[in-house]
DSSP file (Angstrom, degrees, kcal/mol; ACC not computed):
  #  RESIDUE AA STRUCTURE BP1 BP2  ACC     N-H-->O    O-->H-N    N-H-->O    O-->H-N    TCO  KAPPA ALPHA  PHI   PSI    X-CA   Y-CA   Z-CA
    1    1 A M              0   0    0      0, 0.0     2,-0.1     0, 0.0     5,-0.0   0.000 360.0 360.0 360.0 125.2    6.5    2.7  -17.5
    2    2 A T        -     0   0    0      1,-0.1     3,-0.4     4,-0.1     0, 0.0  -0.347 360.0-111.8 -76.1 161.7    9.7    4.1  -18.9
    3    3 A A  S    S+     0   0    0      1,-0.2    -1,-0.1    -2,-0.1     0, 0.0   0.799 115.5  52.5 -63.5 -28.4   13.1    3.3  -17.4
    4    4 A K  S    S+     0   0    0      2,-0.1    -1,-0.2     0, 0.0     2,-0.1   0.786  87.9  92.8 -81.1 -27.7   13.5    6.9  -16.2
    5    5 A S  S    S-     0   0    0     -3,-0.4     3,-0.0     1,-0.1    27,-0.0  -0.388  77.3-120.5 -74.0 145.1   10.2    7.3  -14.4
    6    6 A S        -     0   0    0      1,-0.1    25,-0.2    -2,-0.1     2,-0.1  -0.566  34.6-100.6 -78.4 143.2   10.1    6.6  -10.7
    7    7 A P        -     0   0    0      0, 0.0    25,-2.6     0, 0.0     2,-0.5  -0.440  38.0-126.7 -62.8 135.5    7.7    3.9   -9.5
    8    8 A K  E     -a   32   0A   0     23,-0.2    44,-2.1    42,-0.1    45,-1.4  -0.734  28.6-172.5 -87.7 129.2    4.5    5.5   -8.1
    9    9 A I  E     -ab  33  53A   0     23,-2.7    25,-2.5    -2,-0.5     2,-0.6  -0.979  14.8-153.0-124.3 134.1    3.6    4.3   -4.7
   10   10 A L  E     -ab  34  54A   0     43,-2.2    45,-2.9    -2,-0.4     2,-0.6  -0.928  11.4-159.7-105.0 117.9    0.4    5.1   -2.8
   11   11 A V  E     -ab  35  55A   0     23,-3.0    25,-2.7    -2,-0.6     2,-0.7  -0.877   2.8-165.7 -99.6 118.8    0.9    5.1    1.0
   12   12 A V  E     +ab  36  56A   0     43,-3.3    45,-1.9    -2,-0.6     2,-0.3  -0.890  34.4 130.6-109.0 104.0   -2.4    4.6    2.8
   13   13 A E        -     0   0    0     23,-2.0    47,-0.1    -2,-0.7    -2,-0.1  -0.977  41.7-162.7-156.7 135.3   -1.8    5.5    6.5
   14   14 A D        +     0   0    0     45,-0.3     2,-0.8    -2,-0.3    23,-0.1   0.539  67.1  96.3-100.6  -8.0   -3.6    7.7    9.0
   15   15 A E     >  -     0   0    0      1,-0.2     4,-2.4     2,-0.0     3,-0.5  -0.747  63.7-154.3 -87.8 109.1   -0.8    8.0   11.6
   16   16 A T  H  > S+     0   0    0     -2,-0.8     4,-2.3     1,-0.3     5,-0.2   0.842  91.0  54.9 -51.9 -43.5    1.0   11.3   10.8
   17   17 A F  H  > S+     0   0    0      1,-0.2     4,-1.9     2,-0.2    -1,-0.3   0.924 111.9  43.3 -58.5 -46.9    4.3   10.1   12.3
   18   18 A L  H  > S+     0   0    0     -3,-0.5     4,-3.1     2,-0.2     5,-0.3   0.886 109.1  57.7 -67.7 -39.5    4.4    7.0   10.2
   19   19 A V  H  X S+     0   0    0     -4,-2.4     4,-3.0     1,-0.2     5,-0.2   0.930 108.0  47.6 -55.8 -46.4    3.3    8.9    7.1
   20   20 A K  H  X S+     0   0    0     -4,-2.3     4,-2.5     2,-0.2     5,-0.3   0.926 112.8  48.0 -62.1 -45.7    6.4   11.2    7.5
   21   21 A I  H  X S+     0   0    0     -4,-1.9     4,-2.3     2,-0.2     5,-0.2   0.951 116.2  43.2 -60.1 -50.5    8.8    8.3    8.0
   22   22 A Y  H  X S+     0   0    0     -4,-3.1     4,-3.0     1,-0.2     5,-0.3   0.933 114.7  49.8 -62.4 -46.5    7.5    6.3    5.0
   23   23 A A  H  X S+     0   0    0     -4,-3.0     4,-2.2    -5,-0.3     5,-0.2   0.927 113.3  44.9 -61.1 -46.7    7.3    9.4    2.7
   24   24 A V  H  X S+     0   0    0     -4,-2.5     4,-2.2    -5,-0.2    -1,-0.2   0.945 117.8  43.8 -62.6 -48.9   10.9   10.5    3.5
   25   25 A K  H  X S+     0   0    0     -4,-2.3     4,-1.7    -5,-0.3    -2,-0.2   0.924 115.1  47.3 -64.2 -45.9   12.4    7.0    3.2
   26   26 A L  H  <>S+     0   0    0     -4,-3.0     5,-2.7    -5,-0.2    -1,-0.2   0.872 111.5  50.6 -67.8 -36.6   10.5    6.1    0.0
   27   27 A K  H ><5S+     0   0    0     -4,-2.2     3,-1.6    -5,-0.3    -1,-0.2   0.918 109.6  51.4 -65.0 -41.9   11.3    9.4   -1.7
   28   28 A K  H 3<5S+     0   0    0     -4,-2.2    -2,-0.2     1,-0.3    -1,-0.2   0.840 106.3  55.7 -60.5 -32.9   15.0    8.8   -0.8
   29   29 A E  T 3<5S-     0   0    0     -4,-1.7    -1,-0.3    -5,-0.2    -2,-0.2   0.443 127.4-100.6 -81.8   0.1   14.7    5.4   -2.3
   30   30 A G  T < 5S+     0   0    0     -3,-1.6     2,-0.2     1,-0.3    -3,-0.2   0.629  74.0 140.1  94.9  14.3   13.5    7.0   -5.6
   31   31 A F      < -     0   0    0     -5,-2.7     2,-0.8   -25,-0.2    -1,-0.3  -0.632  55.2-128.0 -91.3 151.0    9.7    6.5   -5.4
   32   32 A D  E     -a    8   0A   0    -25,-2.6   -23,-2.7    -2,-0.2     2,-0.4  -0.880  39.6-154.1 -92.6 107.8    7.1    9.0   -6.4
   33   33 A V  E     +a    9   0A   0     -2,-0.8     2,-0.4   -25,-0.2   -23,-0.2  -0.736  22.0 179.0-101.0 130.1    5.0    9.0   -3.2
   34   34 A S  E     -a   10   0A   0    -25,-2.5   -23,-3.0    -2,-0.4     2,-0.4  -0.936  17.2-147.3-118.7 149.1    1.3    9.9   -2.8
   35   35 A I  E     -a   11   0A   0     -2,-0.4     2,-0.4   -25,-0.2   -23,-0.2  -0.946  14.1-174.1-122.1 136.1   -0.4    9.8    0.6
   36   36 A A  E     -a   12   0A   0    -25,-2.7   -23,-2.0    -2,-0.4     3,-0.0  -0.999   7.0-166.0-123.6 133.0   -4.0    8.9    1.5
   37   37 A N  S    S+     0   0    0     -2,-0.4     2,-0.3   -25,-0.2   -25,-0.1   0.480  71.0  26.0 -98.5  -4.1   -5.0    9.4    5.1
   38   38 A D  S  > S-     0   0    0     22,-0.1     4,-2.1     1,-0.1    24,-0.2  -0.964  84.4-102.4-151.2 167.5   -8.3    7.4    5.0
   39   39 A G  H  > S+     0   0    0     22,-1.7     4,-2.1    24,-0.7     5,-0.2   0.860 116.7  51.8 -62.1 -39.6   -9.9    4.6    3.1
   40   40 A E  H  > S+     0   0    0     21,-0.4     4,-2.2     1,-0.2    -1,-0.2   0.937 111.6  46.8 -63.7 -46.3  -12.2    6.8    0.9
   41   41 A E  H  > S+     0   0    0      1,-0.2     4,-3.1     2,-0.2     5,-0.3   0.872 109.4  56.6 -62.8 -36.8   -9.2    9.0   -0.1
   42   42 A A  H  X S+     0   0    0     -4,-2.1     4,-2.6     2,-0.2    -1,-0.2   0.929 108.1  45.7 -60.1 -47.4   -7.2    5.8   -0.9
   43   43 A V  H  X S+     0   0    0     -4,-2.1     4,-1.6     2,-0.2    -1,-0.2   0.925 115.8  46.7 -63.5 -44.8   -9.8    4.4   -3.3
   44   44 A R  H  X S+     0   0    0     -4,-2.2     4,-2.2     1,-0.2    -2,-0.2   0.950 115.8  44.1 -62.6 -50.8  -10.2    7.8   -5.0
   45   45 A L  H  X S+     0   0    0     -4,-3.1     4,-3.1     1,-0.2     5,-0.5   0.880 108.3  58.0 -64.1 -38.6   -6.4    8.4   -5.3
   46   46 A A  H  X S+     0   0    0     -4,-2.6     4,-1.2    -5,-0.3    -1,-0.2   0.888 111.4  42.6 -59.2 -38.8   -5.7    4.8   -6.4
   47   47 A Q  H  < S+     0   0    0     -4,-1.6    -1,-0.2    -3,-0.2    -2,-0.2   0.884 117.1  47.9 -73.7 -38.7   -8.1    5.3   -9.4
   48   48 A E  H  < S+     0   0    0     -4,-2.2    -2,-0.2     1,-0.2    -3,-0.2   0.952 125.1  24.5 -67.0 -51.8   -6.7    8.8  -10.2
   49   49 A I  H  < S-     0   0    0     -4,-3.1    -3,-0.2    -5,-0.1    -1,-0.2   0.617  86.7-145.4 -95.6 -12.2   -3.0    8.2  -10.1
   50   50 A E     <  -     0   0    0     -4,-1.2   -42,-0.1    -5,-0.5    -3,-0.1   0.951  26.1-149.9  44.0  68.0   -2.9    4.5  -10.9
   51   51 A P        -     0   0    0      0, 0.0   -42,-0.2     0, 0.0     3,-0.1  -0.140  18.5-128.2 -64.8 161.3    0.1    3.7   -8.7
   52   52 A D  S    S+     0   0    0    -44,-2.1     2,-0.3     1,-0.3   -43,-0.2   0.736  93.2   5.5 -78.6 -24.4    2.6    0.9   -9.4
   53   53 A I  E     -b    9   0A   0    -45,-1.4   -43,-2.2    28,-0.1     2,-0.4  -0.985  67.0-143.6-158.0 150.3    2.1   -0.4   -5.9
   54   54 A I  E     -bc  10  83A   0     28,-2.4    30,-3.1    -2,-0.3     2,-0.6  -0.976   1.2-158.2-123.5 130.8    0.0    0.4   -2.8
   55   55 A L  E     -bc  11  84A   0    -45,-2.9   -43,-3.3    -2,-0.4     2,-0.5  -0.945  26.9-167.4-103.9 115.0    1.0    0.2    0.8
   56   56 A L  E     -bc  12  85A   0     28,-2.7    30,-2.8    -2,-0.6     2,-0.2  -0.917  19.5-160.1-122.4 121.4   -2.2   -0.2    2.8
   57   57 A D        -     0   0    0    -45,-1.9    30,-0.2    -2,-0.5     3,-0.1  -0.539  12.2-150.2 -81.2 159.4   -3.0    0.1    6.5
   58   58 A L  S    S+     0   0    0     28,-0.2     7,-2.8    -2,-0.2     2,-1.1   0.774  79.2  69.6-103.2 -33.4   -6.2   -1.6    7.6
   59   59 A I  S    S+     0   0    0      5,-0.2   -45,-0.3     6,-0.1    -1,-0.2  -0.741  72.3 145.9 -92.0  99.9   -7.3    0.5   10.6
   60   60 A L        -     0   0    0     -2,-1.1   -22,-0.1    -3,-0.1     2,-0.1  -0.922  48.8-104.8-134.5 153.3   -8.4    3.7    8.9
   61   61 A P  S    S+     0   0    0      0, 0.0     2,-2.9     0, 0.0   -22,-1.7  -0.356  96.6  10.0 -71.8 162.1  -11.0    6.5    9.3
   62   62 A K  S    S+     0   0    0    -24,-0.2     2,-0.3   -23,-0.1   -24,-0.1  -0.224 137.8  17.2  67.8 -49.9  -14.0    6.7    7.0
   63   63 A M  S    S-     0   0    0     -2,-2.9   -24,-0.7     4,-0.0   -22,-0.1  -0.946  84.2-124.8-151.1 126.8  -13.5    3.3    5.4
   64   64 A N     >  -     0   0    0     -2,-0.3     4,-2.4     1,-0.1    -5,-0.2  -0.186  30.1-104.6 -71.7 169.2  -11.3    0.5    6.7
   65   65 A G  H  > S+     0   0    0     -7,-2.8     4,-2.6     1,-0.2     5,-0.2   0.801 118.4  57.6 -64.5 -31.4   -8.5   -1.0    4.6
   66   66 A F  H  > S+     0   0    0     -8,-0.4     4,-2.2     2,-0.2    -1,-0.2   0.947 110.8  42.9 -63.1 -47.6  -10.5   -4.2    4.0
   67   67 A E  H  > S+     0   0    0      2,-0.2     4,-2.4     1,-0.2    -2,-0.2   0.910 114.5  50.9 -64.1 -42.4  -13.3   -2.2    2.4
   68   68 A A  H  X S+     0   0    0     -4,-2.4     4,-2.6     1,-0.2    -2,-0.2   0.919 110.3  49.3 -61.7 -43.6  -10.8    0.0    0.5
   69   69 A L  H  X S+     0   0    0     -4,-2.6     4,-2.6     2,-0.2    -1,-0.2   0.909 110.0  51.3 -62.1 -42.8   -9.0   -3.1   -0.9
   70   70 A E  H  X S+     0   0    0     -4,-2.2     4,-1.2     1,-0.2    -1,-0.2   0.919 112.3  46.0 -60.7 -44.3  -12.2   -4.6   -2.0
   71   71 A K  H  X S+     0   0    0     -4,-2.4     4,-0.8     2,-0.2    -2,-0.2   0.890 111.9  51.7 -66.7 -39.8  -13.2   -1.4   -3.8
   72   72 A M  H >< S+     0   0    0     -4,-2.6     3,-1.0     1,-0.2     6,-0.5   0.922 109.3  49.7 -62.5 -43.3   -9.7   -1.1   -5.4
   73   73 A R  H 3< S+     0   0    0     -4,-2.6    -1,-0.2     1,-0.3    -2,-0.2   0.767 107.3  55.4 -68.1 -24.4   -9.9   -4.7   -6.7
   74   74 A A  H 3< S+     0   0    0     -4,-1.2     2,-0.4    -5,-0.2    -1,-0.3   0.657  93.7  86.4 -79.9 -15.8  -13.3   -4.0   -8.2
   75   75 A S  S XX S-     0   0    0     -3,-1.0     3,-0.9    -4,-0.8     4,-0.9  -0.700  75.6-140.9 -89.4 134.0  -11.9   -1.1  -10.1
   76   76 A S  T 34 S+     0   0    0     -2,-0.4     3,-0.3     1,-0.2     4,-0.3   0.825 101.8  60.9 -61.9 -29.5  -10.4   -1.8  -13.5
   77   77 A A  T 34 S+     0   0    0      1,-0.2    -1,-0.2     2,-0.1     3,-0.1   0.805 120.1  23.1 -66.6 -29.4   -7.7    0.8  -12.8
   78   78 A N  T X4 S+     0   0    0     -3,-0.9     3,-0.6    -6,-0.5    -1,-0.2   0.249  83.9 113.8-123.8  12.0   -6.4   -1.1   -9.7
   79   79 A K  T 3< S+     0   0    0     -4,-0.9    -2,-0.1    -3,-0.3    -3,-0.1   0.849  95.9  22.7 -55.3 -37.6   -7.5   -4.7  -10.3
   80   80 A T  T 3  S+     0   0    0     -4,-0.3    -1,-0.2    -3,-0.1    -2,-0.1   0.326  88.2 127.6-115.0   6.6   -3.9   -6.0  -10.7
   81   81 A T    <   -     0   0    0     -3,-0.6   -28,-0.1    -9,-0.1   -29,-0.1  -0.469  68.4-111.4 -64.0 127.9   -2.0   -3.2   -8.8
   82   82 A P        -     0   0    0      0, 0.0   -28,-2.4     0, 0.0     2,-0.5  -0.391  35.1-163.1 -62.1 135.7    0.2   -4.9   -6.2
   83   83 A V  E     -c   54   0A   0     19,-0.3    21,-2.5   -30,-0.2    22,-1.5  -0.984   9.9-166.5-124.9 123.5   -1.0   -4.2   -2.6
   84   84 A I  E     -cd  55 105A   0    -30,-3.1   -28,-2.7    -2,-0.5     2,-0.4  -0.944  16.8-145.0-107.0 115.6    1.1   -4.7    0.5
   85   85 A V  E     -cd  56 106A   0     20,-2.6    22,-3.4    -2,-0.6     2,-0.5  -0.672  15.9-173.5 -80.3 130.2   -0.9   -4.6    3.6
   86   86 A L  E     + d   0 107A   0    -30,-2.8     2,-0.3    -2,-0.4   -28,-0.2  -0.917  26.9 140.1-127.2 102.0    1.0   -3.0    6.5
   87   87 A S  E     - d   0 108A   0     20,-2.2    22,-2.2    -2,-0.5    23,-0.2  -0.903  60.8-129.9-142.4 162.8   -1.0   -3.3    9.7
   88   88 A N  S    S+     0   0    0     -2,-0.3     2,-0.8    20,-0.2    20,-0.1   0.484  82.2 103.8 -90.7  -5.3   -0.8   -3.9   13.4
   89   89 A L        +     0   0    0      1,-0.2    -2,-0.2     5,-0.1    20,-0.0  -0.687  42.6 166.7 -75.8 111.5   -3.6   -6.5   13.0
   90   90 A G        +     0   0    0     -2,-0.8    -1,-0.2    18,-0.1     2,-0.1   0.306  24.6 126.2-112.9   9.1   -1.7   -9.7   13.2
   91   91 A Q     >  -     0   0    0      1,-0.1     4,-2.1     4,-0.0     3,-0.5  -0.409  66.7-124.6 -70.7 144.0   -4.4  -12.2   13.7
   92   92 A E  H  > S+     0   0    0      1,-0.2     4,-2.8     2,-0.2     5,-0.2   0.870 111.3  56.0 -54.1 -40.2   -4.5  -15.1   11.2
   93   93 A E  H  > S+     0   0    0      1,-0.2     4,-2.2     2,-0.2    -1,-0.2   0.873 107.1  48.9 -64.7 -36.2   -8.2  -14.3   10.3
   94   94 A D  H  > S+     0   0    0     -3,-0.5     4,-2.5     2,-0.2    -1,-0.2   0.913 112.3  48.2 -68.1 -41.7   -7.2  -10.7    9.3
   95   95 A I  H  X S+     0   0    0     -4,-2.1     4,-2.4     2,-0.2    -2,-0.2   0.932 113.4  47.1 -63.5 -46.6   -4.3  -11.9    7.2
   96   96 A K  H  X S+     0   0    0     -4,-2.8     4,-2.5     1,-0.2    -1,-0.2   0.895 112.0  51.0 -62.5 -40.5   -6.5  -14.5    5.5
   97   97 A R  H  X S+     0   0    0     -4,-2.2     4,-1.7    -5,-0.2    -2,-0.2   0.932 111.0  47.4 -63.6 -45.8   -9.2  -11.9    4.9
   98   98 A A  H  <>S+     0   0    0     -4,-2.5     5,-2.4     1,-0.2     4,-0.4   0.914 113.9  47.5 -62.3 -42.9   -6.8   -9.4    3.3
   99   99 A E  H ><5S+     0   0    0     -4,-2.4     3,-1.1     1,-0.2    -1,-0.2   0.890 109.2  53.7 -65.7 -38.5   -5.3  -12.1    1.1
  100  100 A A  H 3<5S+     0   0    0     -4,-2.5    -1,-0.2     1,-0.3    -2,-0.2   0.831 106.7  53.1 -64.3 -31.5   -8.8  -13.3    0.1
  101  101 A L  T 3<5S-     0   0    0     -4,-1.7    -1,-0.3    -5,-0.2    -2,-0.2   0.543 132.8 -89.5 -82.1  -6.6   -9.5   -9.7   -1.0
  102  102 A G  T < 5 +     0   0    0     -3,-1.1   -19,-0.3    -4,-0.4    -3,-0.2   0.598  68.1 156.6 113.9  12.0   -6.4   -9.6   -3.1
  103  103 A A      < -     0   0    0     -5,-2.4    -1,-0.3     1,-0.1   -19,-0.2  -0.498  31.1-153.9 -68.5 139.1   -3.5   -8.4   -1.0
  104  104 A D  S    S+     0   0    0    -21,-2.5     2,-0.3     1,-0.2   -20,-0.2   0.837  75.9   5.6 -81.2 -35.5   -0.2   -9.5   -2.4
  105  105 A S  E     -d   84   0A   0    -22,-1.5   -20,-2.6    -7,-0.0     2,-0.4  -0.959  61.1-149.2-145.1 160.4    1.6   -9.4    0.9
  106  106 A Y  E     -d   85   0A   0     -2,-0.3     2,-0.5   -22,-0.2   -20,-0.2  -0.953  15.9-178.1-137.6 115.1    0.8   -8.8    4.6
  107  107 A L  E     -d   86   0A   0    -22,-3.4   -20,-2.2    -2,-0.4     2,-0.7  -0.951  23.7-137.8-116.1 130.8    3.3   -7.3    6.9
  108  108 A V  E >   -d   87   0A   0     -2,-0.5     3,-2.2   -22,-0.2     4,-0.5  -0.789  20.7-137.3 -85.3 119.7    2.7   -6.7   10.6
  109  109 A K  G >  S+     0   0    0    -22,-2.2     3,-1.5    -2,-0.7    -1,-0.2   0.837  98.9  56.4 -45.8 -47.0    4.1   -3.2   11.3
  110  110 A A  G 3  S+     0   0    0      1,-0.3    -1,-0.3   -23,-0.2   -22,-0.1   0.720 106.1  52.0 -63.2 -20.9    5.8   -4.2   14.6
  111  111 A N  G <  S+     0   0    0     -3,-2.2     2,-0.4     1,-0.1    -1,-0.3   0.492 103.2  62.3 -96.1  -3.6    7.8   -7.0   12.9
  112  112 A F    <   -     0   0    0     -3,-1.5     2,-0.1    -4,-0.5    -1,-0.1  -0.973  66.5-141.5-131.9 136.5    9.4   -5.0   10.1
  113  113 A S     >  -     0   0    0     -2,-0.4     4,-2.1     1,-0.1     5,-0.1  -0.412  37.4-105.1 -81.7 166.8   11.8   -2.1    9.8
  114  114 A I  H  > S+     0   0    0      1,-0.2     4,-2.4     2,-0.2     5,-0.2   0.865 124.6  55.1 -59.6 -35.7   11.3    0.6    7.2
  115  115 A Q  H  > S+     0   0    0      2,-0.2     4,-2.3     1,-0.2    -1,-0.2   0.890 106.2  50.5 -65.7 -39.0   14.3   -1.0    5.3
  116  116 A D  H  > S+     0   0    0      2,-0.2     4,-2.2     1,-0.2    -2,-0.2   0.901 110.3  50.7 -61.6 -41.1   12.5   -4.4    5.3
  117  117 A I  H  X S+     0   0    0     -4,-2.1     4,-2.4     2,-0.2    -2,-0.2   0.918 109.3  49.4 -65.0 -44.3    9.4   -2.7    3.9
  118  118 A V  H  X S+     0   0    0     -4,-2.4     4,-2.6     1,-0.2    -1,-0.2   0.915 110.6  51.2 -60.3 -43.4   11.4   -1.0    1.1
  119  119 A A  H  X S+     0   0    0     -4,-2.3     4,-2.6     1,-0.2    -1,-0.2   0.899 110.3  49.2 -61.1 -40.9   12.9   -4.4    0.3
  120  120 A K  H  X S+     0   0    0     -4,-2.2     4,-2.5     2,-0.2    -1,-0.2   0.891 110.0  51.2 -66.1 -39.7    9.5   -6.0    0.1
  121  121 A I  H  X S+     0   0    0     -4,-2.4     4,-2.6     2,-0.2    -2,-0.2   0.946 112.8  45.6 -61.4 -48.5    8.2   -3.2   -2.1
  122  122 A R  H  X S+     0   0    0     -4,-2.6     4,-2.8     1,-0.2    -2,-0.2   0.916 112.7  50.5 -62.0 -44.0   11.2   -3.7   -4.5
  123  123 A E  H  X S+     0   0    0     -4,-2.6     4,-1.7     2,-0.2    -1,-0.2   0.918 111.9  47.9 -60.3 -44.6   10.7   -7.4   -4.5
  124  124 A T  H  X S+     0   0    0     -4,-2.5     4,-0.8     1,-0.2    -2,-0.2   0.911 113.7  46.7 -64.1 -43.6    7.0   -7.1   -5.3
  125  125 A L  H >X S+     0   0    0     -4,-2.6     3,-0.6     1,-0.2     4,-0.6   0.889 109.0  55.1 -67.0 -38.6    7.7   -4.6   -8.1
  126  126 A D  H >< S+     0   0    0     -4,-2.8     3,-0.9     1,-0.2    -1,-0.2   0.861 103.1  56.0 -62.5 -35.5   10.5   -6.8   -9.5
  127  127 A K  H 3< S+     0   0    0     -4,-1.7    -1,-0.2     1,-0.2    -2,-0.2   0.792 104.4  55.3 -64.7 -27.5    8.1   -9.8   -9.8
  128  128 A R  H <<        0   0    0     -4,-0.8    -1,-0.2    -3,-0.6    -2,-0.2   0.597 360.0 360.0 -83.8 -11.6    5.7   -7.6  -11.9
  129  129 A K    <<        0   0    0     -3,-0.9    -1,-0.2    -4,-0.6    -2,-0.1   0.500 360.0 360.0 -74.4 360.0    8.3   -6.7  -14.5
């Protein structure tokens, strides 16, 4: 990745309202944003665009986020792509399952502002440099 190119982020979220908030904020922050509205589209887009980081919801149509994460990790294109799970599922078992499947971080939506999420994305990307 050259110094000039914007980090590519794939936002996987089916709630239109949240998609708009994330897309506007992340674009303002200098990210190149792609959106997937369901798990199947997430897996396909992740392989196509090879994002620098993935923001993944778990409760999704067609294929849930756990299945999508498992498929992404099985793909050579996304095996090491950082994935931040952003979900309303806050149970310890869900967090452990996501981490076992390869999520780098797990944020419960209700507990984090969009600014917190942006900070977490930057922190995760900085660790990868």
